[in-house]
C-alpha positions in Angstrom: 0.0 0.0 0.0 1.3 3.4 -0.9 1.8 6.1 1.7 0.3 8.6 -0.7 -3.3 8.9 -1.7 -4.2 10.8 -4.9 -7.5 12.5 -4.9 -8.7 12.6 -8.5 -12.4 13.3 -8.1 -14.6 14.6 -5.3 -18.3 14.3 -6.1 -20.6 17.3 -5.7 -22.8 17.6 -2.7 -22.0 16.5 0.8 -21.7 12.8 1.9 -22.7 11.3 -1.5 -21.0 9.4 -4.3 -17.9 7.2 -4.3 -15.6 9.6 -2.4 -17.9 10.8 0.5 -16.8 13.9 2.4 -18.1 16.3 5.0 -17.1 19.9 5.8 -17.5 21.0 9.3 -17.5 24.8 10.1 -16.2 25.3 13.7 -17.3 28.3 15.8 -14.7 29.5 18.4 -14.7 27.3 21.5 -17.8 25.3 20.4 -17.9 21.6 19.8 -19.2 20.4 16.5 -20.0 16.8 15.7 -20.0 15.1 12.3 -22.6 12.7 11.0 -21.7 9.0 11.1 -18.8 8.2 8.8 -18.9 4.9 6.9 -15.2 4.4 6.1 -12.2 2.5 7.5 -9.8 5.2 6.6 -10.4 8.9 6.6 -8.4 12.0 5.6 -8.9 15.1 7.7 -7.8 18.5 6.4 -7.6 21.4 8.8 -7.8 25.2 8.4 -5.3 27.6 9.7 -6.1 27.2 13.4 -5.0 24.2 15.5 -8.0 21.9 16.2 -8.7 19.1 18.7 -10.6 16.1 17.4 -12.0 12.9 19.0 -13.6 9.8 17.5 -16.4 7.5 18.7 -20.1 6.7 18.8 -20.6 9.8 21.0 -17.3 11.6 21.0 -16.4 14.2 23.6 -13.6 16.7 23.0 -12.3 19.9 24.5 -9.3 22.2 24.0 -7.4 20.1 26.5 -8.5 16.6 25.5 -8.5 14.7 22.2 -6.0 14.6 19.4 -4.6 17.9 18.2 -4.3 18.7 14.6 -1.9 21.5 13.8 -3.1 24.3 11.6 -2.9 23.8 7.8 -2.4 20.0 8.2 -3.7 16.8 6.5 -3.8 13.5 8.4 -5.0 10.1 7.6 -6.7 8.0 10.3 -7.8 4.4 10.6 -11.4 4.6 11.6 -14.2 2.5 12.9 -17.1 2.7 10.4 -20.3 4.3 11.9 -18.4 6.5 14.4 -18.5 10.3 14.4 -15.9 13.0 14.8 -16.1 15.8 17.3 -14.0 18.9 16.9 -13.2 22.1 18.6 -10.9 25.1 17.8 -10.0 28.2 19.7 -11.3 30.4 16.8 -13.5 30.0 13.8 -12.2 27.3 11.5 -13.1 24.5 9.2 -12.2 20.9 8.8 -13.0 18.6 5.9 -13.4 14.8 6.3 -12.9 12.5 3.3 -13.6 8.8 3.2 -10.7 7.0 1.6 -12.4 3.6 1.4 
């Protein structure tokens, strides 16, 4: 398996088609939770502000708990299909979640 994943096409709309994706707008210091993700691997891209994320059926996250994504980063995670992603940032930001398989 290659360590690189080439994104060739992202379908229009949210959470539809072959490469499903979600975009989460984060308000400052407010927790946002995604819809259930049906993938085993996901790519999360982050805006310019560091963001804390947590995964699970009912994930809980704060600015002192969870996994911290540095600003302007992309990370691939192994994921349990059906779980959700909770995210929080110190200022307004956006993350995108792309199902890789």
